[in-house]
C-alpha positions as CSV (number, residue, x, y, z in Angstrom):
1,M,65.8,-46.5,47.0
2,S,63.9,-46.1,50.2
3,T,61.5,-43.2,50.2
4,S,58.2,-42.4,51.9
5,A,55.1,-43.7,50.3
6,P,51.8,-42.0,49.6
7,A,48.9,-42.1,52.1
8,P,47.0,-45.3,52.3
9,A,43.9,-45.5,50.1
10,D,41.6,-46.2,53.0
11,D,42.5,-43.1,55.0
12,A,39.6,-41.2,56.7
13,R,40.0,-37.9,54.9
14,P,36.8,-36.5,53.2
15,R,36.6,-37.5,49.6
16,T,35.8,-35.2,46.7
17,P,33.2,-36.4,44.1
18,R,34.8,-38.9,41.7
19,P,34.7,-37.7,38.0
20,V,32.8,-39.8,35.4
21,G,34.1,-40.4,31.9
22,A,32.1,-40.0,28.7
23,N,31.1,-43.6,28.7
24,G,29.9,-43.6,32.3
25,D,33.0,-45.4,33.6
26,E,35.6,-43.9,35.9
27,P,38.4,-42.1,34.1
28,E,41.4,-44.4,33.6
29,W,43.6,-42.3,35.9
30,L,41.3,-43.2,38.8
31,T,41.1,-46.9,38.0
32,A,43.8,-49.3,36.7
33,D,46.6,-47.5,38.4
34,G,44.6,-46.0,41.2
35,E,46.2,-48.3,43.8
36,A,49.9,-48.3,44.5
37,D,51.4,-51.1,42.5
38,D,54.0,-53.4,43.8
39,D,56.9,-52.1,41.8
40,D,60.5,-52.4,42.8
41,M,60.0,-53.3,46.4
42,D,57.7,-53.1,49.4
43,Y,57.2,-49.8,51.1
44,E,56.6,-48.5,54.5
45,P,53.1,-47.1,55.6
46,T,52.9,-43.3,56.0
47,T,52.6,-41.5,59.2
48,E,49.9,-38.9,60.2
49,A,52.4,-36.2,59.4
50,D,52.6,-37.5,55.8
51,D,48.8,-37.5,55.6
52,E,48.7,-33.8,56.6
53,D,51.3,-33.1,53.9
54,N,49.2,-34.9,51.4
55,E,46.1,-32.9,52.4
56,D,48.1,-29.7,51.8
57,D,49.1,-31.1,48.4
58,D,45.5,-31.9,47.6
59,D,44.5,-28.4,48.4
60,D,47.2,-27.1,46.0
61,D,46.0,-29.5,43.3
62,D,42.5,-28.4,43.7
63,A,43.5,-24.8,43.4
64,G,45.2,-25.4,40.2
65,E,42.5,-27.3,38.4
66,D,39.9,-25.8,36.1
67,M,36.7,-25.4,38.1
68,P,33.2,-24.5,37.1
69,F,32.2,-20.9,38.0
70,D,29.6,-21.1,40.8
71,G,29.8,-17.7,42.3
72,E,32.3,-18.6,44.9
73,N,35.2,-19.8,42.8
74,V,36.6,-16.9,40.8
75,P,39.6,-17.0,38.5
76,G,42.7,-15.3,39.9
77,G,42.5,-16.8,43.4
78,M,40.1,-14.2,44.9
79,E,36.9,-14.7,46.7
80,I,33.7,-12.7,46.0
81,E,30.7,-13.1,48.3
82,F,27.3,-11.9,47.1
83,T,23.9,-12.0,48.7
84,L,20.5,-11.7,47.1
85,A,18.1,-10.3,49.6
86,S,14.4,-10.9,49.2
87,G,12.8,-8.2,47.1
88,E,16.2,-7.1,45.8
89,E,16.0,-5.8,42.2
90,E,18.1,-7.6,39.7
91,E,17.6,-5.0,37.0
92,D,20.3,-2.5,36.5
93,G,19.1,0.8,37.9
94,E,20.6,4.2,37.7
95,G,23.1,3.3,40.4
96,G,23.7,-0.3,39.1
97,L,26.8,-1.8,37.6
98,A,25.8,-1.2,34.0
99,G,27.3,2.2,33.9
100,L,30.0,1.5,36.5
101,T,33.5,2.4,35.3
102,E,35.4,2.4,38.6
103,L,34.9,0.2,41.6
104,D,35.5,1.5,45.1
105,V,36.9,-1.5,47.0
106,D,39.3,0.3,49.3
107,G,39.5,-1.4,52.6
108,A,36.9,-4.0,51.6
109,A,37.6,-7.7,51.9
110,N,34.4,-8.7,50.0
111,A,32.2,-7.1,47.4
112,H,28.4,-7.6,47.9
113,I,26.7,-7.4,44.6
114,T,23.8,-9.0,42.8
115,R,24.1,-12.1,40.7
116,R,23.5,-10.3,37.5
117,G,25.8,-7.5,38.6
118,L,28.5,-10.1,39.2
119,L,28.1,-11.5,35.7
120,Q,28.4,-8.0,34.2
121,L,31.4,-7.3,36.4
122,L,33.2,-10.4,35.1
123,R,32.4,-9.2,31.5
124,G,33.6,-5.7,32.1
125,D,37.3,-5.6,31.3
126,Q,38.2,-2.4,33.1
127,V,36.2,-3.2,36.3
128,F,37.4,-6.8,36.4
129,S,41.0,-5.7,36.1
130,Q,40.6,-3.3,39.0
131,L,39.0,-6.0,41.2
132,V,41.7,-8.6,40.3
133,Q,44.5,-6.1,41.1
134,H,42.9,-5.1,44.4
135,F,42.8,-8.7,45.6
136,G,46.4,-9.3,44.7
137,G,45.6,-11.2,41.5
138,R,47.0,-10.9,38.0
139,R,45.5,-9.8,34.8
140,L,43.8,-12.8,33.2
141,G,43.7,-13.6,29.6
142,P,41.2,-15.9,27.7
143,F,39.9,-18.9,29.6
144,G,41.1,-17.5,32.9
145,R,44.8,-18.1,32.1
146,E,47.3,-15.6,33.3
147,D,48.7,-13.5,30.5
148,D,52.2,-14.5,31.3
149,E,51.4,-18.1,31.8
150,E,53.0,-20.5,29.4
151,V,51.8,-23.9,28.4
152,D,54.4,-26.6,28.8
153,E,55.1,-28.1,25.4
154,D,55.9,-31.5,27.0
155,D,52.4,-31.5,28.6
156,E,50.9,-30.8,25.2
157,D,52.8,-33.7,23.8
158,D,51.7,-35.9,26.6
159,D,48.0,-35.0,25.9
160,D,48.6,-36.4,22.4
161,D,49.9,-39.7,23.8
162,D,47.7,-42.7,24.0
163,D,45.1,-42.8,26.7
164,D,47.1,-45.6,28.3
165,D,49.8,-43.2,29.3
166,D,47.5,-41.5,31.8
167,G,48.0,-42.6,35.3
168,G,51.3,-44.3,34.6
169,G,52.7,-43.2,37.9
170,G,50.3,-45.4,39.9
171,G,49.3,-45.1,43.5
172,G,48.9,-42.1,45.7
173,G,50.5,-39.4,43.5
174,G,49.0,-40.4,40.2
175,G,50.8,-40.6,36.9
176,L,52.7,-37.9,35.1
177,G,49.9,-37.9,32.6
178,M,47.1,-37.9,35.2
179,R,45.6,-34.4,34.9
180,R,47.4,-31.4,33.6
181,R,47.4,-28.7,36.3
182,R,47.3,-25.0,35.7
183,R,50.3,-23.3,37.0
184,P,49.4,-21.8,40.4
185,R,49.7,-18.0,40.7
186,G,53.2,-16.9,41.5
187,R,55.0,-20.1,40.3
188,S,57.5,-19.6,37.5
189,A,58.3,-22.0,34.7
190,P,60.6,-25.0,35.3
191,E,64.2,-24.0,35.4
192,Y,65.6,-26.9,33.3
193,P,68.4,-26.1,30.9
194,K,67.0,-25.3,27.4
195,P,68.3,-27.3,24.4
196,P,70.4,-27.1,22.4
197,S,73.2,-27.1,24.8
198,A,76.2,-25.1,23.8
199,V,78.6,-27.5,25.5
200,G,76.9,-30.5,23.9
201,T,77.2,-28.8,20.5
202,E,80.9,-28.4,21.0
203,L,81.2,-32.0,22.0
204,M,79.5,-33.1,18.8
205,G,82.3,-31.4,16.9
206,S,85.1,-32.6,19.1
207,G,85.4,-36.1,17.5
208,D,84.7,-37.9,20.7
209,F,81.0,-38.3,19.8
210,G,80.7,-39.0,16.1
211,T,81.4,-37.1,13.0
212,N,79.8,-33.9,11.8
213,D,78.3,-34.0,8.3
214,L,80.0,-31.0,6.5
215,R,77.9,-31.6,3.4
216,A,74.6,-31.4,5.3
217,R,74.1,-27.7,4.4
218,R,74.3,-28.4,0.6
219,S,71.8,-31.3,0.7
220,T,68.8,-31.2,3.1
221,D,67.3,-34.4,1.7
222,K,68.4,-37.2,4.0
223,Q,67.4,-40.0,1.6
224,K,69.4,-38.4,-1.2
225,R,72.5,-38.2,1.0
226,L,72.1,-41.8,2.0
227,A,71.7,-43.0,-1.6
228,S,74.6,-40.9,-2.7
229,R,77.0,-42.3,0.0
230,L,76.0,-45.8,-0.8
231,L,76.6,-45.3,-4.5
232,R,80.0,-43.7,-4.0
233,R,81.0,-46.5,-1.6
234,E,80.0,-49.2,-4.2
235,L,81.8,-47.4,-7.0
236,G,84.9,-46.7,-4.9
237,L,84.8,-43.0,-5.8
238,D,86.2,-41.8,-2.5
239,G,89.6,-42.1,-1.0
240,Q,90.3,-44.3,2.0
241,Q,89.9,-41.6,4.6
242,R,86.8,-40.1,3.0
243,E,85.3,-43.5,2.7
244,R,85.8,-44.1,6.5
245,T,84.1,-40.8,7.2
246,A,81.2,-41.6,4.9
247,M,80.7,-45.0,6.6
248,R,80.6,-43.3,10.1
249,L,78.1,-40.8,8.8
250,L,76.0,-43.7,7.4
251,S,75.9,-45.5,10.7
252,Q,74.9,-42.3,12.5
253,G,71.8,-41.9,10.4
254,L,70.5,-45.5,10.9
255,I,68.4,-45.0,14.0
256,P,66.0,-47.9,14.7
257,S,62.3,-47.2,14.0
258,T,59.2,-47.7,16.1
259,A,57.9,-50.7,14.2
260,A,59.0,-53.9,15.9
261,D,60.6,-56.8,14.0
262,T,59.9,-59.3,16.7
263,I,58.1,-59.1,20.0
264,I,59.3,-61.7,22.6
265,H,56.6,-62.3,25.3
266,Y,57.2,-63.2,28.9
267,D,54.7,-64.1,31.6
268,S,56.4,-61.8,34.1
269,R,57.9,-58.3,34.0
270,C,61.2,-57.8,32.1
271,Y,63.7,-55.8,34.2
272,S,66.7,-55.6,32.0
273,G,68.3,-56.9,28.8
274,Q,71.7,-56.3,27.1
275,F,73.8,-57.3,24.1
276,S,77.3,-58.6,24.7
277,V,80.2,-56.4,23.7
278,D,80.7,-58.3,20.5
279,G,77.0,-58.5,19.8
280,N,76.9,-62.3,19.6
281,F,74.9,-62.7,22.8
282,F,71.8,-61.2,24.4
283,F,70.2,-61.8,27.8
284,S,66.9,-60.7,29.4
285,C,66.1,-60.7,33.1
286,G,62.6,-61.4,34.4
287,Q,60.7,-61.0,37.6
288,D,60.3,-64.8,37.7
289,F,64.0,-65.1,38.7
290,R,65.0,-66.4,35.3
291,V,67.5,-65.0,32.9
292,R,67.0,-66.1,29.2
293,M,70.0,-66.1,26.9
294,Y,69.9,-65.8,23.1
295,D,72.4,-66.2,20.3
296,T,72.4,-63.0,18.3
297,S,75.4,-63.6,16.1
298,N,73.0,-62.9,13.3
299,P,71.2,-59.9,14.7
300,H,68.2,-60.3,12.4
301,D,67.7,-64.0,13.2
302,W,67.9,-64.7,17.0
303,K,68.3,-68.3,18.4
304,Y,67.2,-69.4,21.8
305,Y,70.2,-70.4,23.9
306,K,69.4,-71.4,27.5
307,T,67.7,-70.2,30.7
308,V,69.2,-70.0,34.2
309,V,67.4,-69.5,37.5
310,H,68.2,-67.6,40.8
311,P,67.7,-70.3,43.4
312,C,67.0,-67.9,46.3
313,G,65.9,-64.6,44.7
314,H,63.7,-62.0,46.4
315,W,61.1,-60.0,44.4
316,T,63.0,-60.0,41.1
317,I,66.3,-60.3,39.2
318,T,67.8,-56.8,39.8
319,D,70.7,-56.9,37.4
320,A,73.0,-59.1,35.3
321,S,76.4,-58.8,33.6
322,L,78.3,-60.8,31.1
323,S,81.9,-61.6,31.4
324,P,84.1,-60.1,28.7
325,D,84.6,-63.5,27.0
326,N,80.8,-64.4,27.2
327,R,81.6,-67.5,29.1
328,F,79.9,-66.6,32.4
329,L,76.8,-64.6,33.4
330,A,76.5,-63.0,36.8
331,Y,73.0,-62.0,38.0
332,S,71.7,-60.6,41.3
333,S,68.5,-60.2,43.3
334,I,67.6,-58.4,46.5
335,R,69.9,-60.7,48.4
336,K,73.6,-60.6,49.4
337,F,74.3,-63.4,46.8
338,V,75.3,-63.1,43.2
339,C,74.7,-66.1,41.0
340,L,77.5,-67.0,38.5
341,A,76.3,-69.4,35.7
342,A,78.0,-70.8,32.6
343,T,76.5,-69.6,29.3
344,D,77.4,-72.9,27.6
345,P,74.0,-74.5,26.6
346,N,75.4,-77.9,27.4
347,E,76.2,-76.9,31.0
348,H,73.2,-77.7,33.2
349,S,74.8,-77.5,36.7
350,E,73.5,-75.2,39.4
351,P,74.9,-71.6,39.4
352,Y,77.7,-70.7,41.9
353,L,76.5,-68.5,44.8
354,L,79.0,-65.7,45.4
355,D,78.4,-64.4,49.0
356,F,79.3,-60.7,48.9
357,S,79.2,-60.6,52.7
358,S,82.0,-63.1,52.9
359,P,85.3,-61.6,54.1
360,G,87.4,-64.6,53.0
361,T,87.4,-68.2,51.7
362,G,85.8,-71.0,53.6
363,H,82.7,-69.0,54.5
364,R,79.6,-71.1,54.1
365,P,76.8,-69.1,52.4
366,G,73.8,-68.5,54.6
367,F,70.3,-67.3,53.8
368,G,70.0,-64.6,56.5
369,D,70.2,-61.6,54.3
370,S,71.7,-58.4,55.7
371,F,71.5,-56.4,52.4
372,G,70.3,-56.7,48.8
373,I,72.2,-56.0,45.6
374,W,70.8,-53.6,43.0
375,S,73.6,-53.4,40.5
376,I,76.6,-55.5,39.3
377,R,79.3,-55.2,36.6
378,F,82.2,-57.4,35.5
379,S,85.6,-55.8,35.3
380,G,87.3,-55.5,31.9
381,D,89.5,-58.4,32.7
382,G,86.6,-60.6,34.0
383,R,88.3,-61.2,37.3
384,E,86.2,-59.0,39.6
385,I,82.6,-58.0,40.0
386,V,81.6,-54.6,41.5
387,A,78.2,-54.3,43.2
388,G,76.0,-51.5,44.6
389,A,74.0,-52.6,47.6
390,Q,71.0,-51.7,49.8
391,D,73.3,-51.0,52.8
392,D,74.7,-47.8,51.2
393,S,77.8,-49.6,50.2
394,V,79.9,-50.6,47.2
395,Y,81.5,-54.0,47.1
396,V,84.3,-55.5,44.9
397,Y,84.4,-59.3,44.7
398,D,87.4,-61.4,43.5
399,I,86.0,-64.3,41.6
400,E,89.2,-66.4,41.8
401,T,89.6,-66.2,45.6
402,R,85.8,-66.2,46.1
403,Q,85.8,-63.3,48.6
404,T,84.9,-59.7,48.9
405,I,88.2,-57.7,48.7
406,L,86.8,-54.2,49.2
407,K,83.8,-52.7,50.9
408,I,83.2,-49.0,50.6
409,R,80.5,-47.5,52.8
410,G,80.6,-44.2,51.0
411,H,76.9,-43.1,50.5
412,E,74.0,-42.0,52.7
413,N,71.4,-44.1,50.9
414,D,71.0,-47.1,48.6
415,V,73.6,-47.5,45.9
416,N,71.4,-48.1,42.8
417,A,74.1,-48.3,40.1
418,V,77.8,-49.0,39.8
419,C,80.3,-49.5,36.9
420,F,84.0,-49.4,36.0
421,A,85.2,-46.2,34.4
422,D,87.6,-47.9,32.0
423,D,87.2,-51.2,30.2
424,S,91.0,-51.8,30.4
425,S,91.5,-51.0,34.1
426,P,89.6,-51.9,37.2
427,H,91.0,-49.1,39.3
428,I,88.4,-46.4,38.8
429,L,84.8,-47.0,40.0
430,Y,81.6,-45.0,39.7
431,S,78.6,-45.3,42.1
432,G,75.2,-43.6,41.9
433,S,73.0,-43.4,44.9
434,D,69.6,-42.3,46.2
435,D,71.5,-39.6,48.1
436,T,71.7,-37.8,44.7
437,T,75.5,-38.1,44.3
438,L,77.6,-39.8,41.7
439,K,80.9,-40.7,43.3
440,V,84.3,-41.6,41.8
441,W,86.5,-44.1,43.6
442,D,90.2,-44.7,42.9
443,R,91.2,-48.0,44.4
444,R,94.9,-47.0,44.3
445,S,94.4,-44.3,46.9
446,M,91.8,-45.6,49.3
447,G,93.9,-45.2,52.4
448,D,91.5,-42.7,54.0
449,G,88.4,-44.5,52.6
450,R,87.3,-41.3,50.8
451,E,86.1,-40.9,47.3
452,A,88.5,-39.4,44.7
453,G,85.7,-36.9,43.7
454,V,82.0,-36.5,43.3
455,F,79.6,-35.2,40.7
456,L,76.7,-33.0,42.0
457,G,73.8,-31.9,39.9
458,H,70.9,-34.3,40.4
459,T,68.3,-33.2,42.9
460,E,66.8,-36.6,43.3
461,G,68.3,-40.1,43.6
462,L,70.1,-41.7,40.7
463,T,68.7,-44.8,39.0
464,Y,71.5,-45.8,36.7
465,V,75.1,-45.0,35.7
466,D,76.9,-45.9,32.5
467,S,80.5,-45.3,31.5
468,K,81.6,-44.6,27.9
469,G,84.5,-46.9,28.6
470,D,87.2,-44.3,27.9
471,G,87.9,-43.4,31.5
472,R,86.5,-39.9,31.0
473,Y,82.8,-39.6,30.3
474,V,80.0,-41.0,32.4
475,L,76.2,-40.9,32.0
476,S,73.5,-41.0,34.8
477,N,69.7,-41.1,35.0
478,G,68.0,-39.4,37.9
479,K,64.6,-39.3,39.5
480,D,64.5,-35.6,38.9
481,Q,63.5,-36.6,35.4
482,T,66.9,-35.7,33.9
483,M,69.8,-37.6,32.4
484,K,73.2,-36.0,32.8
485,L,76.6,-36.2,31.0
486,W,79.7,-35.8,33.1
487,D,83.4,-35.4,32.5
488,L,85.8,-36.9,35.0
489,R,88.1,-33.9,34.7
490,K,85.3,-31.7,36.1
491,M,84.4,-33.6,39.2
492,M,84.2,-31.9,42.5
493,T,87.0,-32.4,45.0
494,T,86.5,-33.9,48.5
495,D,87.7,-30.6,50.1
496,R,84.9,-28.7,48.3
497,L,82.4,-31.4,49.1
498,D,83.1,-31.1,52.8
499,R,81.7,-27.6,52.7
500,I,78.4,-28.7,51.0
501,D,75.5,-30.7,52.3
502,P,74.2,-32.6,49.2
503,S,71.1,-33.8,51.1
504,S,69.9,-30.2,51.5
505,Y,69.0,-30.0,47.8
506,A,67.0,-33.2,47.6
507,S,63.3,-33.7,48.2
508,S,62.2,-35.8,51.2
509,S,58.7,-36.5,50.1
510,F,58.9,-37.5,46.4
511,D,58.5,-41.3,45.8
512,Y,59.2,-42.0,42.1
513,R,57.4,-45.4,42.3
514,F,53.9,-44.0,43.1
515,M,54.0,-40.2,42.6
516,T,54.1,-37.8,39.8
517,Y,57.1,-35.4,39.7
518,D,56.1,-31.8,39.9
519,E,58.4,-30.1,37.4
520,L,57.4,-26.7,38.6
521,E,59.1,-27.5,41.9
522,Y,62.4,-28.2,40.1
523,K,65.3,-26.0,41.0
524,P,68.7,-26.4,39.4
525,H,71.4,-27.6,41.7
526,P,73.6,-24.6,42.6
527,H,76.7,-26.8,42.4
528,D,75.8,-28.7,39.2
529,C,79.0,-29.7,37.5
530,S,77.5,-31.8,34.6
531,L,78.3,-31.0,31.0
532,V,74.8,-31.6,29.4
533,T,71.3,-32.2,30.9
534,F,68.8,-34.2,28.8
535,R,65.1,-34.3,29.6
536,G,61.9,-35.5,28.0
537,H,61.8,-39.1,29.2
538,R,60.1,-40.2,32.4
539,V,62.0,-41.8,35.3
540,L,59.1,-43.2,37.3
541,K,57.8,-46.4,38.8
542,T,61.2,-48.2,38.5
543,L,64.9,-47.7,38.1
544,I,64.9,-46.6,34.4
545,R,68.3,-47.2,32.6
546,C,70.3,-45.0,30.2
547,H,73.3,-45.8,27.9
548,F,75.8,-44.4,25.5
549,S,75.2,-45.6,21.9
550,P,77.9,-48.0,20.7
551,P,80.8,-46.8,18.5
552,G,80.4,-49.5,15.9
553,S,76.8,-49.0,14.9
554,T,76.3,-45.3,15.8
555,D,79.8,-43.8,15.9
556,S,79.1,-43.0,19.6
557,R,76.8,-40.2,18.4
558,Y,73.9,-40.5,20.8
559,V,72.8,-41.3,24.4
560,Y,69.5,-43.0,25.0
561,S,67.1,-44.0,27.9
562,G,64.0,-46.0,28.6
563,S,61.0,-44.2,29.9
564,E,57.9,-44.9,32.0
565,N,55.6,-43.7,29.2
566,G,56.6,-46.7,27.0
567,S,59.3,-45.2,24.7
568,V,63.0,-45.2,24.1
569,Y,64.3,-41.7,23.9
570,V,67.4,-41.1,21.7
571,Y,69.2,-37.8,22.2
572,N,71.9,-35.9,20.4
573,L,74.8,-34.7,22.5
574,D,73.3,-31.1,22.4
575,A,70.3,-32.4,24.4
576,T,67.9,-32.2,21.4
577,L,65.8,-35.3,20.6
578,A,67.1,-37.4,17.8
579,A,64.4,-40.0,17.8
580,R,61.7,-41.6,19.9
581,I,61.0,-45.3,19.5
582,N,57.4,-45.8,20.7
583,V,57.4,-49.3,22.1
584,R,54.0,-48.8,23.5
585,Q,52.6,-48.2,20.0
586,A,54.6,-51.1,18.5
587,T,53.4,-53.7,21.1
588,D,49.9,-52.4,21.8
589,H,47.5,-55.3,22.5
590,A,50.2,-57.7,21.3
591,R,48.8,-60.5,23.5
592,P,45.1,-61.4,24.2
593,G,43.3,-60.2,27.3
594,R,42.9,-62.4,30.3
595,G,39.5,-62.8,31.9
596,A,37.3,-61.1,29.2
597,P,37.3,-60.3,25.5
598,L,40.1,-57.9,24.5
599,G,41.3,-57.5,28.0
600,G,37.9,-56.7,29.5
601,T,37.5,-54.7,32.6
602,D,38.8,-56.9,35.4
603,D,42.4,-57.7,36.3
604,G,41.5,-60.2,39.0
605,Y,41.1,-57.6,41.7
606,G,38.0,-55.8,40.4
607,R,40.1,-53.0,38.7
608,R,39.8,-52.0,35.1
609,S,42.5,-53.7,33.0
610,A,44.4,-51.5,30.6
611,W,47.4,-52.1,28.3
612,K,50.4,-50.2,29.7
613,T,54.1,-50.1,28.8
614,C,57.1,-49.0,30.8
615,V,60.5,-49.4,29.1
616,R,62.9,-50.1,31.8
617,D,66.0,-50.9,29.7
618,A,67.2,-50.8,26.1
619,S,70.3,-52.1,24.4
620,W,71.8,-50.9,21.0
621,H,73.5,-53.7,19.1
622,P,77.2,-52.9,18.7
623,N,77.4,-53.7,15.0
624,A,73.9,-53.3,13.6
625,P,71.1,-50.6,13.6
626,I,69.0,-52.6,16.1
627,I,67.7,-51.7,19.6
628,A,66.2,-54.3,21.9
629,A,63.8,-52.8,24.5
630,T,63.0,-54.7,27.6
631,S,59.7,-53.6,29.2
632,W,57.0,-54.0,31.7
633,N,54.4,-54.5,29.1
634,G,50.8,-55.8,29.0
635,W,47.6,-55.6,30.9
636,N,48.4,-53.3,33.8
637,T,52.1,-54.0,33.1
638,S,51.7,-57.4,34.7
639,S,53.8,-59.2,32.0
640,G,56.9,-58.3,30.0
641,T,58.3,-58.1,26.5
642,C,61.6,-57.7,24.7
643,S,60.8,-55.9,21.4
644,V,63.4,-55.8,18.7
645,H,63.5,-52.6,16.6
646,S,65.7,-52.1,13.5
647,W,66.2,-49.3,11.1
648,N,63.8,-49.7,8.1
649,D,63.7,-46.2,6.7
650,G,60.1,-45.7,8.1
651,A,58.6,-48.6,6.2
652,A,55.5,-50.2,7.8
653,D,56.5,-53.6,6.5
654,D,59.4,-55.3,4.7
655,E,59.9,-58.4,2.5
656,G,62.2,-60.2,5.0
657,E,61.4,-63.1,7.2
658,P,60.0,-63.3,9.8
659,A,57.3,-60.7,9.1
660,M,57.5,-57.5,11.1
661,G,55.7,-57.6,14.4
662,T,56.0,-61.4,14.8
663,R,55.0,-62.5,18.3
664,V,56.9,-65.3,19.9
665,D,57.3,-66.9,23.3
666,Q,60.4,-66.8,25.5
667,R,62.0,-69.6,23.4
668,L,61.4,-67.7,20.2
669,Q,58.7,-70.1,19.1
670,R,55.6,-68.7,17.3
671,D,52.7,-69.0,19.7
672,D,49.2,-68.9,18.0
673,E,47.7,-68.0,21.4
674,L,49.5,-64.7,21.3
675,Y,47.4,-63.9,18.2
676,A,44.1,-64.8,19.9
677,T,41.5,-62.0,19.9
678,Q,39.8,-63.0,23.2
679,S,40.5,-65.0,26.3
680,S,38.2,-67.8,25.3
681,D,40.7,-68.7,22.6
682,L,43.4,-69.3,25.2
683,D,44.4,-72.6,26.7
684,P,42.6,-72.8,30.1
685,S,46.0,-73.3,31.9
686,R,47.2,-69.9,30.6
687,R,44.2,-67.8,31.5
688,W,44.3,-65.2,34.2
689,Q,44.9,-66.8,37.6
690,G,45.5,-63.7,39.6
691,R,48.2,-61.2,40.1
692,P,51.8,-62.3,39.1
693,R,54.6,-62.2,41.6
């Protein structure tokens, strides 16, 4: 995940005037997130060359912004110089511009005209068109926009988002919602694939991803179809096969809503959270090096289970994985150790430290780290753990012998995500890296140390990889703001890979933690072998995760991802958006401000405090229409939440208990201080004491 960072804030470059908002304060995109936030890790300072690049970028940005007309800045990218000599007449004479129909500018670099003449020139369609064409411009439509310029629909949607979304990227590059730039002259629209995807549509009818509703054309009212199916099920009017189909169609339509049933609050950022395979267990990982476990056997009534701690963690808990029998939880940090703890609430012993640098038994763990671990997964039989590490390697650890049995140094950058391809076999592994590749490893044929195949298609590093568990389909999230679906049968062979340099299609300057991603710079990978490309969510600030929806509660119909703008995006297989669960809206101001009434204006460092949400992970319950979203959530995303969203047919409230939107602490206890309206209502020990770790 190592990338270059933006220029320091105290660089010596000349500054442009800072804009002022309507209320006299600085706009939000220049405050709250104006400084690079400590996100996933520390970063290296930039060099002078980077500063020069940033200056060039700043020039480009300025060129694309809307600017007031001052006589020197003219739409279309041309420059017009005019002088007003003393005694020069401003009235239009016989030879003035009032009757001018053609402008002779052949061989001229500048046109010298009067101020009034310039204004008339800009109003004259025919003359202005000649002048623009002479200087290499394009015909401009209303408001100075080029006639063939399109407005990005996503940008329009972003403008409608809450003000909090602005500046979400933080730091030197600003957020994706910072300021919408006009497309510079000569730049074409982004070349992302347009939904719906023909391949995805075919997959939706293949039977591998849910069941198609053949009656949908006859009845367009979704509620009527739902009521009719429930009635036929209760009356037993359908045969066994038809009833199974109806049940699958019922589950497909029960997508959780934005309104949250429960909001669990943590005093540190939440990095990940997942249900167990059977749905009886849920865990959430925090930046305070703690993993909280919950009993979710009743998915609508969670019970607190226990908390385990990483004794030597660095920065945060990076990942966790449950054993298939739910007896053990493995969790990692940016260290070479993985902790293995019992989930039994009556077991209070310290976790086992599994040293992934250990080549054999009898090795005493040391604390001199040589690498950190980003991702871990249990094998289907619970005997092994696979890990992706900071040293560009994939590790396989045998729990019984307590040693690393396989190390694969097969990438050119950090390995951010790993998983097993098949729940029933540990032989096939997937690994996703910052080198933009998703590689496939077959442990039965590792004699030459080479991968069995590779998937190319992302043009930035990968943040997460998820297997459908059938040994065929795999899903990945990328920093190029896309999620991609792959088929193992269509992977690229190593022979073909040897003739391609994957690094030549990646950006060397984009840092997803602090910068916005310029979608106009996106070019499709010429060797893209993915089936479907999904876009709309934002993969910024941290390693955003994506997943297949479970077969039990959704009939495997969807794929979904967290997003930096505070939502969970649920996609159909044809790349169209099925639903957007707005966690930001559901949790907005769900805890009192610290330091001043309603959050105030100070975060402890003199910066304006703002409520922000970044959904890093989400988990769909395997047997119920419930999604648990784990987020960086709160004032300047300094704290975390796990919000529980269920399908409620769009109702704002229900009659169940607890009431919707209930706020609880990490032990699921109602905390009245979470309902306080100002910081003076808080216990003094819980008020703002500075920046969290």
